[in-house]
C-alpha positions, 0 to 999 in steps of 0.5 A, spaced: 885 138 650 883 131 647 880 125 651 886 120 652 886 113 655 892 110 658 892 112 665 893 108 671 889 109 677 891 106 684 885 105 690 889 103 696 889 104 703 885 101 709 878 104 708 872 101 705 871 102 698 877 100 693 873 095 690 867 099 690 870 105 686 873 101 681 866 098 680 863 105 679 869 106 674 867 100 670 860 101 670 861 108 667 866 106 662 861 100 660 856 106 659 860 110 654 861 104 650 868 101 652 870 094 653 872 093 660 875 087 663 874 086 671 879 081 673 879 079 681 884 076 685 884 073 691 877 072 691 874 066 689 867 066 693 861 069 690 861 076 691 854 081 690 858 086 685 859 080 680 851 079 680 851 086 677 857 086 673 855 080 669 849 083 666 852 089 664 854 089 656 861 091 655 864 088 662 868 081 662 869 078 669 876 074 669 877 071 676 878 064 680 871 061 681 874 056 687 874 059 694 881 057 696 880 060 703 884 065 707 891 065 704 896 062 709 903 064 707 906 058 710 901 053 707 906 051 701 900 047 697 895 053 698 901 058 695 902 053 689 894 053 688 894 061 689 900 062 684 897 057 679 890 061 679 893 068 679 898 066 673 892 063 669 888 070 670 894 073 667 894 069 661 886 070 660 887 078 661 893 078 656 889 074 651 883 079 652 888 085 651 891 081 645 884 080 642 883 088 643 877 086 648 880 091 653 879 099 653 879 099 661 883 093 665 881 093 672 886 089 677 882 088 683 885 086 689 892 086 685 896 088 691 896 082 695 898 077 690 904 082 688 906 083 695 905 075 697 909 073 691 903 069 689 903 072 682 909 072 676 911 079 678 915 080 672 909 079 667 904 083 672 909 089 671 910 088 664 903 088 663 902 095 667 908 098 664 908 096 657 900 095 656 897 098 650 898 106 651 891 107 650 888 102 655 886 105 662 888 101 668 885 100 675 889 097 681 886 096 688 888 093 694 891 095 701 899 096 702 900 098 695 907 097 693 912 102 691 912 099 684 904 101 683 905 107 687 910 110 682 906 107 676 900 111 678 897 117 675 891 117 680 892 115 687 886 115 692 888 113 699 881 110 702 883 111 710 879 107 715 876 112 721 871 107 723 868 101 721 863 096 724 868 090 724 872 094 729 866 092 734 866 085 731 861 085 726 862 081 720 862 083 713 855 083 710 852 081 704 850 087 699 854 092 703 861 089 704 861 083 699 
């Protein structure tokens, strides 16, 4: 059987490791000469993984560079800003795909804007369902909606058994971000 791209991966669940798994796949794909687009939603502050990804040839990072803070659904101004930023990320992704600059598309933390309604759901669904048939797509985030689960060829559920956060220990640089 020949190698084939074009599958959809979903890393979901309440455990640690969803983004880390996607980064591992990004590094593997770039090492094989593939063009990877690593699109990150919801996160605006610097995260350590971006330092590593930014120096790997073949990986393009698409994200918001402004820290919008924790999303508060009752804050209408923040909701507008998050929606604007996420749709701009979609614009950039679509341009990269049109220009054949993407073999592997990673949509990190994409479940959140979808579930919160702060992204154009129709455009996102079209991108996932109707993207180039040879483009691999990776979706990450908790509480994956039915649409993503039904679209996925691979589903990995990260289950939290124990986490230092439960003891009041904040996220640590280089480990959680």
